[in-house]
C-alpha positions as CSV (number, residue, x, y, z in Angstrom):
1,X,-29.6,11.6,-20.8
2,X,-31.7,11.4,-17.3
3,X,-29.9,9.6,-14.5
4,X,-32.1,8.9,-11.1
5,X,-31.4,7.1,-7.4
6,X,-33.7,5.8,-5.5
7,X,-33.4,2.8,-2.7
8,X,-37.1,1.4,-3.1
9,X,-38.4,-1.1,-0.9
10,X,-41.8,-2.9,-2.8
11,X,-45.3,-3.4,-1.0
12,X,-47.0,-4.6,-4.6
13,X,-44.2,-5.6,-7.0
14,X,-46.2,-4.4,-9.9
15,X,-46.0,-1.2,-9.1
16,X,-43.2,1.1,-8.1
17,X,-44.1,4.1,-5.8
18,X,-40.7,6.5,-6.0
19,X,-40.7,9.6,-3.6
20,X,-40.2,12.6,-5.7
21,X,-41.9,12.2,-9.8
22,X,-39.5,12.3,-12.5
23,X,-39.8,15.2,-14.4
24,X,-41.7,14.2,-18.0
25,X,-44.3,14.7,-19.6
26,X,-47.1,11.4,-19.8
27,X,-46.5,9.4,-22.8
28,X,-42.7,10.2,-22.9
29,X,-41.5,6.1,-23.3
30,X,-38.0,5.3,-20.6
31,X,-35.9,2.6,-20.8
32,X,-35.3,1.0,-16.8
33,X,-32.9,-1.0,-16.1
34,X,-34.1,-2.3,-12.3
35,X,-31.6,-4.1,-10.5
36,X,-32.7,-6.2,-7.0
37,X,-29.1,-7.0,-4.7
38,X,-30.5,-11.3,-3.6
39,X,-29.8,-12.3,-0.2
40,X,-29.9,-15.8,0.7
41,X,-32.2,-16.9,2.6
42,X,-31.9,-20.9,5.1
């Protein structure tokens, strides 16, 4: 199992830009878990 953690600020919600490439080959299947800290706005 490989674990990777990075805090991102989204510029485009359709695309994630990581600071460094992941050590996987093209075509590999991944299971991704995305967590979003919700904040209340008034």
